[in-house]
C-alpha positions, 0 to 999 in steps of 0.5 A, a space after each residue: 500500500 502506498 500510505 503508511 496508515 491504512 485508509 478505511 471508508 465507512 458508509 453507514 447511515 446510522 450517525 451514532 454507530 458511524 461516529 463510534 466506529 470511526 472514533 474507535 478505528 482512528 484510535 487504532 491508527 486507521 485513517 477513516 472517512 465516512 459517508 451516509 448515503 447509498 445512491 451517491 456512494 459508488 463515485 466516492 468509493 471509486 475516487 478514493 479507493 480506500 484499502 478497506 470499504 466498510 459498507 452497510 447493506 441497508 442504506 438510503 437511496 441504494 443498498 449495499 448489495 447493489 453498490 458492491 456489485 456495481 464497484 467490484 470490478 473497478 475497486 481494488 480494496 477489501 469490502 466488508 459488509 455491515 448488516 443487521 440481517 442474520 440470514 445465511 443467504 444474505 452472506 452468500 449473496 454478499 460474497 457472490 457479489 464480491 464482498 470479502 467479509 461480512 459482519 452482523 450488527 450490533 458491531 463489536 469494535 474489537 471484532 471489527 478491528 480484527 476483521 479489518 486487520 485480517 483483510 489488510 494483511 490478506 491484501 498486502 500478502 496477496 491471496 494464499 495458494 489453493 489448499 487441497 485436503 483429499 477431495 476438498 479444495 479451497 481457493 482463498 482468492 475466490 473464496 470458493 470450496 469444491 468437494 469432488 470438483 463440485 462447488 459447495 456454498 459456505 458463508 464467510 465465517 464458515 469458509 474462514 474456519 474451514 480454511 484455518 483448519 485446512 491450513 493446519 491439516 493433521 494438527 489439533 487446533 484449539 478453540 482458543 486459537 480459532 477465537 483469537 485469530 478469527 473472532 478477535 477475542 479470547 475464548 471464554 469456555 462457554 461461547 459455542 460460535 466456533 462449534 456451531 460453525 464447525 457443525 454447519 461445515 461438517 453438515 454441508 460436507 456430509 451433504 456432498 457424500 463426503 464423510 463428516 469425520 474429515 473434521 475430527 472433534 478433539 474432546 475438550 480441545 478443538 478440532 483437526 482436519 484429518 488427512 486422507 
């Protein structure tokens, strides 16, 4: 990146949320500018070309999905969608339109910062090489998973967990590590979010005819991708 300080453009019509998020990110050495309307957002995004675009889905004038689709071919930075919607289909739609990640409101600033830093790191390094674990192939550049050469749809959060485990195939990965690296916080021993994501991943793999046991649960510790 040309600038020493990463540039973030936040497009959010909730003034209070916008101000609180911008203040928090600025306190963590990010340059943040803001905008509040969807129908005038695209020209601003393409002119400024921020390193990370935080894009609310529900905006006045034009929604974030349309904006994402409109700019993706000309925008080189990372796109992180912000939305109050929790439906899995919305995550898939956003990713198919070119978003890099998806955060559900209410936004937790520490988690958002962790996601932004991960996206910044990914864009600095460039996408990692494809990862293959037996019949499962992951393409990080396209956020695509194939099983036996057939596409399988995963949400952004599920893809991150699957890739994290696949890159460490044959190793036991603790819940603490997954929480720290992917969720931006410490595991409290109670939070089931990682377990739920792994459950959904295993269910989707099983639906392809692939055994769920390719991701093995290590009781009291975490998970491991078992090499064939």
